[in-house]
mmCIF file of the C-alpha atoms, coordinates in Angstrom:
data_MODEL
# 
_entry.id   MODEL 
# 
loop_
_atom_site.group_PDB 
_atom_site.id 
_atom_site.type_symbol 
_atom_site.label_atom_id 
_atom_site.label_alt_id 
_atom_site.label_comp_id 
_atom_site.label_asym_id 
_atom_site.label_entity_id 
_atom_site.label_seq_id 
_atom_site.pdbx_PDB_ins_code 
_atom_site.Cartn_x 
_atom_site.Cartn_y 
_atom_site.Cartn_z 
_atom_site.occupancy 
_atom_site.B_iso_or_equiv 
_atom_site.pdbx_formal_charge 
_atom_site.auth_seq_id 
_atom_site.auth_comp_id 
_atom_site.auth_asym_id 
_atom_site.auth_atom_id 
_atom_site.pdbx_PDB_model_num 
ATOM 1  C CA . MET A 1 1  ? 145.388 103.256 110.121 1.00 0.00 ? 1  MET A CA 1 
ATOM 2  C CA . GLY A 1 2  ? 143.901 106.741 110.263 1.00 0.00 ? 2  GLY A CA 1 
ATOM 3  C CA . VAL A 1 3  ? 141.280 106.153 107.550 1.00 0.00 ? 3  VAL A CA 1 
ATOM 4  C CA . SER A 1 4  ? 137.738 104.849 107.554 1.00 0.00 ? 4  SER A CA 1 
ATOM 5  C CA . LEU A 1 5  ? 137.061 101.187 106.923 1.00 0.00 ? 5  LEU A CA 1 
ATOM 6  C CA . THR A 1 6  ? 135.448 102.048 103.569 1.00 0.00 ? 6  THR A CA 1 
ATOM 7  C CA . ARG A 1 7  ? 138.455 104.107 102.457 1.00 0.00 ? 7  ARG A CA 1 
ATOM 8  C CA . TYR A 1 8  ? 140.858 101.329 103.482 1.00 0.00 ? 8  TYR A CA 1 
ATOM 9  C CA . ARG A 1 9  ? 138.786 98.644  101.721 1.00 0.00 ? 9  ARG A CA 1 
ATOM 10 C CA . ASN A 1 10 ? 138.640 100.746 98.562  1.00 0.00 ? 10 ASN A CA 1 
ATOM 11 C CA . ARG A 1 11 ? 142.391 101.356 98.712  1.00 0.00 ? 11 ARG A CA 1 
ATOM 12 C CA . VAL A 1 12 ? 142.985 97.602  98.811  1.00 0.00 ? 12 VAL A CA 1 
ATOM 13 C CA . ARG A 1 13 ? 140.537 96.972  95.952  1.00 0.00 ? 13 ARG A CA 1 
ATOM 14 C CA . VAL A 1 14 ? 142.108 99.731  93.844  1.00 0.00 ? 14 VAL A CA 1 
ATOM 15 C CA . GLY A 1 15 ? 145.540 98.157  94.398  1.00 0.00 ? 15 GLY A CA 1 
ATOM 16 C CA . ARG A 1 16 ? 144.254 94.769  93.278  1.00 0.00 ? 16 ARG A CA 1 
ATOM 17 C CA . ALA A 1 17 ? 142.538 96.310  90.264  1.00 0.00 ? 17 ALA A CA 1 
ATOM 18 C CA . LEU A 1 18 ? 145.750 98.082  89.295  1.00 0.00 ? 18 LEU A CA 1 
ATOM 19 C CA . GLU A 1 19 ? 147.708 94.815  89.483  1.00 0.00 ? 19 GLU A CA 1 
ATOM 20 C CA . ARG A 1 20 ? 145.194 93.017  87.300  1.00 0.00 ? 20 ARG A CA 1 
ATOM 21 C CA . ILE A 1 21 ? 145.030 95.845  84.768  1.00 0.00 ? 21 ILE A CA 1 
ATOM 22 C CA . GLU A 1 22 ? 148.832 95.843  84.611  1.00 0.00 ? 22 GLU A CA 1 
ATOM 23 C CA . ASN A 1 23 ? 148.782 92.073  84.033  1.00 0.00 ? 23 ASN A CA 1 
ATOM 24 C CA . GLY A 1 24 ? 146.515 92.497  81.022  1.00 0.00 ? 24 GLY A CA 1 
ATOM 25 C CA . ASP A 1 25 ? 143.007 92.012  82.414  1.00 0.00 ? 25 ASP A CA 1 
ATOM 26 C CA . ARG A 1 26 ? 140.799 93.684  79.800  1.00 0.00 ? 26 ARG A CA 1 
ATOM 27 C CA . ASP A 1 27 ? 137.281 92.870  81.068  1.00 0.00 ? 27 ASP A CA 1 
ATOM 28 C CA . LEU A 1 28 ? 136.611 95.843  83.333  1.00 0.00 ? 28 LEU A CA 1 
ATOM 29 C CA . ALA A 1 29 ? 133.046 94.778  84.171  1.00 0.00 ? 29 ALA A CA 1 
ATOM 30 C CA . GLY A 1 30 ? 134.260 91.331  85.215  1.00 0.00 ? 30 GLY A CA 1 
ATOM 31 C CA . LEU A 1 31 ? 137.127 92.867  87.145  1.00 0.00 ? 31 LEU A CA 1 
ATOM 32 C CA . ALA A 1 32 ? 134.720 95.146  89.009  1.00 0.00 ? 32 ALA A CA 1 
ATOM 33 C CA . ALA A 1 33 ? 132.505 92.191  89.917  1.00 0.00 ? 33 ALA A CA 1 
ATOM 34 C CA . ASP A 1 34 ? 135.481 90.077  91.040  1.00 0.00 ? 34 ASP A CA 1 
ATOM 35 C CA . LEU A 1 35 ? 136.733 92.829  93.333  1.00 0.00 ? 35 LEU A CA 1 
ATOM 36 C CA . GLY A 1 36 ? 133.363 93.548  94.948  1.00 0.00 ? 36 GLY A CA 1 
ATOM 37 C CA . PHE A 1 37 ? 132.410 96.818  93.287  1.00 0.00 ? 37 PHE A CA 1 
ATOM 38 C CA . SER A 1 38 ? 128.703 97.236  92.567  1.00 0.00 ? 38 SER A CA 1 
ATOM 39 C CA . ASP A 1 39 ? 129.427 97.785  88.861  1.00 0.00 ? 39 ASP A CA 1 
ATOM 40 C CA . GLN A 1 40 ? 132.062 99.027  86.424  1.00 0.00 ? 40 GLN A CA 1 
ATOM 41 C CA . ALA A 1 41 ? 131.058 102.661 86.907  1.00 0.00 ? 41 ALA A CA 1 
ATOM 42 C CA . HIS A 1 42 ? 131.525 102.345 90.677  1.00 0.00 ? 42 HIS A CA 1 
ATOM 43 C CA . MET A 1 43 ? 135.003 100.894 90.139  1.00 0.00 ? 43 MET A CA 1 
ATOM 44 C CA . THR A 1 44 ? 135.875 103.658 87.658  1.00 0.00 ? 44 THR A CA 1 
ATOM 45 C CA . ARG A 1 45 ? 134.777 106.378 90.093  1.00 0.00 ? 45 ARG A CA 1 
ATOM 46 C CA . THR A 1 46 ? 136.675 104.796 92.969  1.00 0.00 ? 46 THR A CA 1 
ATOM 47 C CA . ILE A 1 47 ? 139.880 104.342 90.970  1.00 0.00 ? 47 ILE A CA 1 
ATOM 48 C CA . GLY A 1 48 ? 139.557 107.921 89.733  1.00 0.00 ? 48 GLY A CA 1 
ATOM 49 C CA . ALA A 1 49 ? 139.168 109.210 93.278  1.00 0.00 ? 49 ALA A CA 1 
ATOM 50 C CA . HIS A 1 50 ? 142.239 107.302 94.477  1.00 0.00 ? 50 HIS A CA 1 
ATOM 51 C CA . LEU A 1 51 ? 144.561 107.608 91.479  1.00 0.00 ? 51 LEU A CA 1 
ATOM 52 C CA . GLY A 1 52 ? 143.204 110.492 89.412  1.00 0.00 ? 52 GLY A CA 1 
ATOM 53 C CA . GLU A 1 53 ? 142.886 108.350 86.270  1.00 0.00 ? 53 GLU A CA 1 
ATOM 54 C CA . THR A 1 54 ? 140.325 106.006 84.746  1.00 0.00 ? 54 THR A CA 1 
ATOM 55 C CA . PRO A 1 55 ? 141.084 102.286 84.400  1.00 0.00 ? 55 PRO A CA 1 
ATOM 56 C CA . THR A 1 56 ? 141.391 102.704 80.619  1.00 0.00 ? 56 THR A CA 1 
ATOM 57 C CA . ALA A 1 57 ? 143.864 105.557 81.016  1.00 0.00 ? 57 ALA A CA 1 
ATOM 58 C CA . LEU A 1 58 ? 145.855 103.479 83.503  1.00 0.00 ? 58 LEU A CA 1 
ATOM 59 C CA . ARG A 1 59 ? 145.933 100.554 81.087  1.00 0.00 ? 59 ARG A CA 1 
ATOM 60 C CA . THR A 1 60 ? 147.383 102.882 78.441  1.00 0.00 ? 60 THR A CA 1 
ATOM 61 C CA . LEU A 1 61 ? 149.958 104.316 80.851  1.00 0.00 ? 61 LEU A CA 1 
ATOM 62 C CA . LEU A 1 62 ? 151.017 100.882 82.096  1.00 0.00 ? 62 LEU A CA 1 
ATOM 63 C CA . SER A 1 63 ? 151.386 99.423  78.612  1.00 0.00 ? 63 SER A CA 1 
ATOM 64 C CA . ALA A 1 64 ? 153.664 102.229 77.417  1.00 0.00 ? 64 ALA A CA 1 
# 
């Protein structure tokens, strides 16, 4: 795939997080735990690194 295992795993988790945020999941701490992030801050950093936005900003963009 041309990327490290960690990068690939995070890409998959970010995709799943994005789907759930788009579907109205509002509990970011619970979402982070469900997807295997160590905590909400870890998920926020990872999503920011992959998409350039925070989960809250994405929620706002997706609801518009």
